[in-house]
C-alpha positions, 0 to 999 in steps of 0.5 A: 305098104312096106314089110317091116319085120314081118309087119305091114306098115303104112307108107306116107304119101310124101312123093316118090323117088329112090332111097339111100342104101339100107342097113349093111349086113354087118349092122343088121347082125350086130343090132340083132345080137345086141337085142338078144343081149338086152333081152337077157338084161331085161330079165335081170334088171330091177326098174324104178318108176320115179322118172315118169314125170320127167319123161312127160315134161320133156314131151310137153316141152318138145311139143310146145316149141313152135319150131316143131310144128310139123312133128306135133301132129305125128307125136300127138297121134302116137300119144293118142295111141298111148304109146309110152312117152319114153319110146317117143323120146327115143325117136326124137333123141336123134335131133333133140338134146333134152330127149337124149338126156331123158332117155339116157337117164331112163336107161341109166336108172333102169339098166345101169348103162346107156347106149354108150356102154352097148356100142362096141367097135365102129361099123359101117351103118349102110351097105355102101358106107356113104356116111361120114364117121360122125354121122355114122356114129350118131345114127348107131347111138340113136338106133341103139337107144331106141332098141334098148328102150324097146327091149325093156318093155317090148310088148307094152310099146309094140302093142300100142303101135300095132293095129293088129297081128300084122299091121303097124301104125304108119305114124311111127314111120312118118315121125322117124323119117321126119326126124331123120330128115331133120338130122341130115338137114342139120348136117347140110345133107339135104335128102328128100322125105321120100328118099329116106323111107327105105333107110327108115324102114330098114332101121325100124326093122332092126329095132322091132324085129327081135320082139315081133313074135312075142307081141304077135303071140300076145295079140293072138291070145287076146283075139282068142279070148275075145272070141271065147267071150263072144261065144259064151254070151 
């Protein structure tokens, strides 16, 4: 198990080995600040619901592609947990153009801005700045997209991903790690699955951490309500 924003997340059994550097301190600080800003935006935004069908169609199109066989089971598990499709697409958007377009359309409609409007000056994503400029920029944009989607409905998304107040379904880590692996392979930067787990966990921590306390409160309230109901029976 690995700590993720105060949560325990199941680690997949995909071999052993060290991982690349985690996020740099600057990256962590900037993503935390961005999350705070997006929480404020969430209070002011007026959402439309008309894009749900388009999001669902993008998920189906992605699953129907035989080249995505190894991702199919993981995506299906998240769908079975009723994880909102838009967050699944945000994860896939690093490697799939249709997913990127769907997420950007969703953000434009709900927030009147996309990740491009939220990203400021360039920064080194990892501690030792191993990534080239284009790879670094693509990963920052991807993380920002995931964070913006989560910021709109953090309770709705995390409540579907969390098993209880402390544990989160390891499927999200597995899927995100596979997506990262495909991304690096497409850029001829072959990295073993196990070697990406540290970076993946650090990225997900930066995305989830600002919203964990609120979700834990909701889960605690639900547990208390269920306890009271049983006592009243």
